KOLSE-745276 format. One record per residue (C-alpha): x negated, y, z; residue number from 0; residue in three letters. Coordinates in Angstrom, 3 decimals, always signed. Each point is the difference from the previous one (the first is absolute). Layout:
<recs>
REC         c1         c2         c3     i    aa
REC          X          Y          Z   NUM   ALA
...
</recs>
This chain:
<recs>
REC         c1         c2         c3     i    aa
REC   +109.198   +116.075    +35.637     0   MET
REC     +2.712     +1.609     -2.100     1   ASN
REC     +2.547     -2.669     -0.784     2   MET
REC     +2.845     +2.305     -0.894     3   ALA
REC     +1.181     -0.456     -3.575     4   ARG
REC     +2.014     +2.149     -2.317     5   CYS
REC     +2.816     -2.466     -0.699     6   HIS
REC     +3.089     +1.903     -1.112     7   THR
REC     +2.080     -2.534     -1.906     8   GLU
REC     +1.319     +0.513     -3.511     9   LEU
REC     +3.771     -0.003     -0.519    10   PRO
REC     +2.005     -1.673     +1.281    11   ALA
REC     -3.066     -1.464     +1.648    12   ARG
REC     -2.022     -0.039     -3.312    13   ALA
REC     -2.761     +0.730     +1.978    14   LEU
REC     -6.295    +20.491    +15.146    15   ARG
REC     -1.392     +1.692     +1.161    16   TRP
REC     +1.004     +3.726     -0.060    17   ILE
REC     -3.030     +2.170     -0.694    18   ALA
REC     -1.088     +1.888     +3.098    19   LEU
REC     -0.142     +3.771     -0.085    20   ALA
REC     -3.487     +1.482     -0.268    21   ALA
REC     +0.081     +1.422     +3.501    22   PHE
REC     +0.797     -3.445     +1.425    23   ALA
REC     -3.066     -1.458     -1.657    24   LEU
REC     -2.184     +2.772     +1.325    25   ILE
REC     +1.344     -0.500     +3.510    26   ALA
REC     -0.452     -3.779     -0.021    27   ALA
REC     -2.022     -1.213     +3.010    28   PRO
REC     -3.402     -1.570     -0.455    29   ALA
REC     +1.393     -3.405     +1.022    30   ALA
REC     +2.421     +0.099     -2.933    31   ALA
REC     -2.883     +0.761     -2.373    32   GLN
REC     -1.993     -2.879     +1.471    33   ASP
REC     +2.969     -2.295     -0.577    34   HIS
REC     +0.245     +1.144     -3.624    35   SER
REC     -3.717     -0.634     -0.453    36   ASP
REC     +0.384     -3.506     +1.414    37   ASP
REC     +2.970     -0.664     -2.302    38   ILE
REC     -2.108     +1.117     -2.969    39   ALA
REC     -2.824     -2.316     +1.118    40   ALA
REC     +2.444     -2.888     +0.382    41   LEU
REC     +1.444     +0.705     -3.449    42   ALA
REC     -3.512     -0.128     -1.427    43   ASP
REC     -0.707     -3.312     +1.752    44   ALA
REC     +3.265     -1.402     -1.358    45   LEU
REC     -0.882     +1.374     -3.454    46   ARG
REC     +3.352     +1.728     -0.244    47   LEU
REC     -0.889     +1.867     -3.201    48   THR
REC     -0.819     -3.281     -1.766    49   ASP
REC     +3.231     -1.550     +1.301    50   THR
REC     +2.088     +2.905     -1.279    51   ILE
REC     -1.688     -0.248     -3.415    52   ALA
REC     +1.182     -3.602     -0.287    53   ILE
REC     +3.478     +0.933     +1.218    54   MET
REC     +0.108     +2.715     -2.668    55   TYR
REC     -0.572     -2.633     -2.678    56   ASP
REC     +2.597     -2.249     +1.660    57   GLU
REC     +2.466     +2.886     -0.031    58   GLY
REC     -0.463     +0.732     -3.698    59   LEU
REC     +0.424     -3.676     -0.851    60   ASP
REC     +3.099     -0.280     +2.154    61   TYR
REC     +1.532     +3.134     -1.501    62   ALA
REC     -0.367     -1.575     -3.439    63   ASP
REC     +1.882     -3.059     +1.288    64   GLN
REC     +2.755     +2.261     +1.289    65   VAL
REC     +0.239     +1.734     -3.374    66   ALA
REC     +0.115     -3.306     -1.868    67   GLU
REC     +2.857     -1.196     +2.199    68   ALA
REC     +2.017     +3.175     +0.408    69   MET
REC     -0.700     +2.484     -2.788    70   LEU
REC     +1.070     -0.155     -3.615    71   GLU
REC     -3.162     -0.014     -2.047    72   GLY
REC     -2.167     -1.126     +2.904    73   GLY
REC     -3.033     +1.979     +1.177    74   PRO
REC     -0.256     +2.825     -2.531    75   THR
REC     -2.889     +2.457     -0.181    76   ALA
REC     +2.104     +2.592     +1.835    77   GLY
REC     +0.799     -2.464     +2.776    78   TRP
REC     -3.635     -0.988     +0.411    79   GLN
REC     -1.099     +3.619     +0.166    80   GLN
REC     +2.517     +0.710     +2.739    81   GLN
REC     -0.982     -3.106     +1.964    82   ILE
REC     -3.691     +0.900     -0.143    83   GLU
REC     +0.915     +3.311     +1.636    84   GLN
REC     +2.212     -1.727     +2.563    85   LEU
REC     -2.694     -2.474     +1.071    86   TYR
REC     -2.497     +2.676     +0.971    87   ASP
REC     -2.820     -1.821     +1.806    88   ALA
REC     -1.044     +3.063     +1.984    89   GLY
REC     +3.505     +0.555     +1.323    90   ARG
REC     +0.424     -3.695     +0.766    91   MET
REC     -3.235     -0.044     +1.998    92   GLU
REC     +0.936     +3.180     +1.860    93   ALA
REC     +3.332     -1.531     +1.019    94   LEU
REC     -1.702     -3.117     +1.352    95   VAL
REC     -2.612     +2.022     +1.895    96   LEU
REC     +2.693     +2.141     +1.573    97   GLN
REC     +1.958     -3.094     +0.937    98   GLY
REC     -3.058     -1.621     +1.564    99   LEU
REC     -0.816     +3.094     +2.007   100   GLU
REC     +3.520     +0.052     +1.395   101   LYS
REC     +0.249     -3.747     +0.632   102   ALA
REC     -3.396     -0.157     +1.732   103   LEU
REC     +0.450     +3.094     +2.131   104   GLU
REC     -1.353     -0.784     +3.454   105   GLY
REC     -1.534     -3.321     -1.091   106   ALA
REC     -3.618     -0.882     +0.657   107   ASP
REC     -1.504     -0.200     -3.478   108   LEU
REC     -3.488     -1.036     +1.142   109   ALA
REC     +0.668     -3.792     -0.028   110   PRO
REC     +1.637     +0.272     -3.434   111   MET
REC     -2.957     +1.939     -1.400   112   LEU
REC     -2.418     -2.448     +1.623   113   ALA
REC     +1.619     -2.989     -1.663   114   PHE
REC     +0.401     +1.505     -3.472   115   TYR
REC     -3.563     +1.293     +0.058   116   ASN
REC     -1.252     -3.480     +0.930   117   SER
REC     -1.185     -2.500     -2.589   118   GLU
REC     +3.166     -2.072     +0.359   119   ALA
REC     +2.249     +3.050     -0.247   120   GLY
REC     -1.732     +1.421     -3.059   121   ARG
REC     +0.068     -3.395     -1.696   122   ARG
REC     +3.708     -0.494     +0.754   123   ALA
REC     +0.896     +3.368     -1.505   124   VAL
REC     -2.167     -0.659     -3.054   125   GLU
REC     +1.639     -3.371     -0.630   126   LEU
REC     +3.542     +1.286     +0.500   127   GLU
REC     -0.605     +2.754     -2.535   128   LEU
REC     -1.419     -2.530     -2.457   129   ALA
REC     +3.006     -2.284     +0.485   130   ALA
REC     +2.477     +2.823     -0.457   131   ARG
REC     -1.821     +1.149     -3.119   132   ARG
REC     +0.043     -3.566     -1.338   133   ALA
REC     +3.742     -0.202     +0.600   134   PHE
REC     +0.506     +2.812     -2.510   135   LEU
REC     -0.369     -2.825     -2.531   136   ASP
REC     +3.303     -1.934     +0.064   137   PRO
REC     -1.763     -3.204     -1.029   138   ALA
REC     -2.393     +0.239     +2.946   139   ALA
REC     +2.828     +0.699     +2.412   140   GLU
REC     +2.079     -2.886     -1.350   141   ASP
REC     -2.935     -2.394     +0.334   142   ALA
REC     -0.590     +1.094     +3.595   143   ALA
REC     +3.683     -0.386     +0.820   144   ARG
REC     +0.102     -3.500     -1.469   145   GLU
REC     -3.071     -1.015     +1.998   146   ALA
REC     +1.481     +1.417     +3.197   147   ALA
REC     +3.323     -1.729     -0.596   148   LEU
REC     -1.694     -3.351     -0.573   149   ARG
REC     -1.922     +0.432     +3.260   150   ALA
REC     +3.136     +1.013     +1.911   151   MET
REC     +1.867     -3.075     -1.260   152   GLN
REC     -2.622     -2.412     +1.331   153   GLN
REC     +0.541     -1.768     +3.352   154   PRO
REC     -1.623     +2.044     +2.796   155   PRO
REC     -2.806     -2.530     +0.417   156   SER
REC     -0.898     +0.267     -3.690   157   ALA
REC     +0.194     +3.774     -0.302   158   GLN
REC     -3.304     +1.790     -0.717   159   PRO
REC     -1.714     +1.884     +2.809   160   GLU
REC     +0.252     +3.182     -2.056   161   LEU
REC     +3.793     -0.160     +0.250   162   LEU
REC     -0.215     -0.207     +3.783   163   HIS
REC     -2.375     +2.962     +0.046   164   ARG
REC     +2.468     +2.027     -2.034   165   ALA
REC     +2.755     -1.119     +2.364   166   GLY
REC     -1.857     +1.492     +2.980   167   ARG
REC     -0.010     +3.402     -1.678   168   LEU
REC     +3.618     -0.288     -1.105   169   ILE
REC     +1.158     -0.905     +3.484   170   GLU
REC     -2.222     +2.541     +1.739   171   GLY
REC     +1.283     +2.867     -2.104   172   GLY
REC     +3.608     -1.187     -0.423   173   ASP
REC     -0.712     +0.516     -3.682   174   LEU
REC     +3.019     -1.809     -1.423   175   ILE
REC     +2.715     +1.903     +1.840   176   GLU
REC     -1.815     +3.329     -0.242   177   ARG
REC     -0.267     -0.367     -3.760   178   ASN
REC     +3.591     -1.177     -0.393   179   VAL
REC     +1.248     +2.999     +1.941   180   THR
REC     -2.209     +2.299     -2.048   181   ALA
REC     +1.306     -1.538     -3.216   182   SER
REC     +3.641     +0.441     +0.961   183   LEU
REC     -0.576     +3.599     +1.082   184   ASN
REC     -1.777     +0.786     -3.273   185   ALA
REC     +2.854     -1.615     -1.955   186   ASP
REC     +2.478     +2.199     +1.840   187   MET
REC     -2.020     +3.146     -0.678   188   MET
REC     -0.358     -0.923     -3.670   189   PHE
REC     +3.743     -0.376     -0.512   190   TRP
REC     +0.745     +3.176     +1.910   191   ARG
REC     -2.360     +1.736     -2.380   192   GLY
REC     +1.692     -1.566     -3.030   193   VAL
REC     +3.393     +1.272     +1.133   194   MET
REC     -1.347     +3.434     +0.975   195   ASP
REC     -1.546     +0.223     -3.466   196   GLY
REC     +3.378     -0.553     -1.641   197   GLY
REC     -0.267     -3.721     -0.656   198   GLY
REC     +2.583     -2.631     +0.916   199   PRO
REC     +0.192     -1.808     +3.313   200   ALA
REC     -1.124     -3.646     -0.121   201   PRO
REC     +2.714     -2.520     -0.768   202   ALA
REC     +0.988     -2.948     +2.172   203   GLY
REC     +0.311     -3.613     -1.085   204   GLU
REC     +3.327     +0.648     -1.712   205   GLU
REC     -1.377     +2.983     -1.899   206   GLY
REC     +1.845     +2.513     +2.150   207   GLU
REC     -1.607     +2.742     +2.054   208   GLU
REC     -0.868     -1.360     +3.434   209   ALA
REC     -1.381     +1.288     +3.266   210   ASP
REC     -3.671     +0.900     -0.479   211   LEU
REC     -1.133     -1.777     +3.160   212   ALA
REC     +1.786     -3.186     -1.111   213   ASP
REC     -1.713     +0.124     -3.391   214   ILE
REC     -3.442     +0.532     +1.486   215   VAL
REC     +0.351     -2.825     +2.532   216   THR
REC     +1.765     -2.432     -2.340   217   ALA
REC     -3.149     -2.022     -0.630   218   THR
REC     -1.606     +0.425     +3.408   219   LEU
REC     -1.102     -3.613     +0.363   220   GLU
REC     -1.389     -0.080     -3.528   221   GLU
REC     -1.934     +3.196     +0.726   222   THR
REC     -1.351     -1.516     +3.220   223   ARG
REC     -1.130     -3.163     -1.771   224   ARG
REC     -1.626     +1.890     -2.876   225   GLU
REC     -1.721     +2.280     +2.491   226   THR
REC     -1.373     -2.963     +1.936   227   GLU
REC     -1.425     -1.546     -3.155   228   ILE
REC     -1.507     +3.278     -1.223   229   TRP
REC     -1.659     +0.879     +3.296   230   ILE
REC     -1.343     -3.523     +0.447   231   THR
REC     -1.395     +0.021     -3.532   232   ALA
REC     -1.576     +3.399     +0.498   233   PHE
REC     -1.654     -0.921     +3.283   234   LEU
REC     -1.286     -3.319     -1.314   235   MET
REC     -1.700     +1.857     -2.855   236   VAL
REC     -1.261     +2.838     +2.189   237   ALA
REC     -1.193     -2.108     +2.928   238   CYS
REC     -1.442     -2.893     -1.974   239   GLY
REC     -3.537     +1.432     -0.246   240   PRO
REC     -0.197     +0.956     +3.705   241   LEU
REC     -2.225     -2.197     +2.138   242   THR
REC     +1.707     -1.841     +2.872   243   PRO
REC     -1.652     +2.416     +2.456   244   ALA
REC     +1.183     +3.056     -1.944   245   GLN
REC     +3.488     -1.416     -0.291   246   MET
REC     +0.129     -0.697     +3.717   247   ASP
REC     -1.178     +3.532     +0.763   248   GLU
REC     +2.603     +1.428     -2.363   249   TYR
REC     +2.862     -2.042     +1.424   250   ALA
REC     -1.075     +0.794     +3.556   251   THR
REC     +0.046     +3.738     -0.704   252   PHE
REC     +3.290     -0.255     -1.874   253   PHE
REC     +1.634     -1.753     +2.966   254   GLN
REC     -1.450     +2.415     +2.574   255   SER
REC     +1.972     +2.920     +1.395   256   SER
REC     -2.126     +2.439     -2.043   257   ASP
REC     +0.539     -2.043     -3.153   258   GLY
REC     +3.739     -0.115     +0.563   259   ARG
REC     +0.151     +3.758     +0.560   260   VAL
REC     -1.909     +0.620     -3.227   261   LEU
REC     +2.099     -2.497     -1.937   262   ASN
REC     +3.239     +1.654     +1.109   263   ALA
REC     -1.405     +3.443     -0.816   264   ALA
REC     -1.037     -1.089     -3.482   265   LEU
REC     +3.462     -1.370     -0.690   266   PHE
REC     +1.615     +3.213     +1.252   267   ASP
REC     -2.293     +2.190     -2.090   268   ALA
REC     +0.142     -1.998     -3.232   269   PHE
REC     +3.724     -0.685     +0.251   270   ASN
REC     +0.755     +3.708     +0.396   271   ALA
REC     -1.940     +0.605     -3.197   272   MET
REC     +1.648     -2.957     -1.762   273   TYR
REC     +3.474     +1.178     +0.983   274   ASP
REC     -0.658     +3.445     -1.429   275   GLN
REC     -1.434     -1.424     -3.209   276   MET
REC     +2.908     -2.453     -0.327   277   ALA
REC     +2.506     +2.836     +0.354   278   TYR
REC     -1.783     +2.192     -2.550   279   LEU
REC     -0.274     -2.899     -2.447   280   LEU
REC     +3.692     -0.724     +0.483   281   GLY
REC     +0.948     +3.636     -0.537   282   ARG
REC     -2.057     +0.159     -3.187   283   ALA
REC     +1.624     -3.240     -1.171   284   THR
REC     +3.475     +1.324     +0.736   285   GLY
REC     -0.700     +3.212     -1.888   286   ALA
REC     -1.236     -1.913     -3.050   287   TRP
REC     +3.018     -2.281     +0.158   288   MET
REC     +2.085     +3.157     +0.033   289   ASN
REC     -1.836     +0.973     -3.229   290   SER
REC     -1.828     +2.988     +1.496   291   ALA
REC     -3.492     -0.356     +1.460   292   PRO
REC     -0.741     +2.081     +3.081   293   LEU
</recs>
């Protein structure tokens, strides 16, 4: 499961690998090659390429929102051309693969591959991709959020079983706090990029320049609440078609030591990519605000 979201907020909350030398690659031991092969197999089972394709579309849409909020004239043709180059799907996927290889170094990948090559694992990935693709439509996302919020507001005894199923995954993967942390880090990287690109620092409540960390964390509780609603909505959509047996198998894997290791590795890998993309988007934004595109 990849539950990391690109969530850099707009102002004021408007919503690494170093390439190895050739000789190092040649001298790599067979075990390292085996690990890389297993990472590639795991990426295939997780349908990483399909996930990145959706994230590419999310990135383009989000960049337009940034331009609407921060740039005079909004998302011009020049801006869109630059953003399409920035959100390079091949580079994004390479960053995630590199991050996974590092984060899962020394881990036993066999149980992870076994689950995601099982019927339940394949079905879970398929449904999560479908849900994420559906959420590209704001109307579909809003409807899912409203349904999740209504379910969350019911007394525990009246809440639907699907909500409790989603809760098992949220608790097992610590999905709320992981996503909140990721969001705040991406916000920080975005604003650093804006300032490095020649744009202004974000303003505080009184309109004066404030400490960047204070700005980013100013709406922490609001971010946490919005994150909880979004993740719950997403999981209720994604997990709804799973059979009870498939859902139980999924939750059991997700709460196992292997599932937790993979979950943490996915967050590390995707967040490293998100942070880089947030910084580059911020730097491009700052440069355009400074009237000179990069």
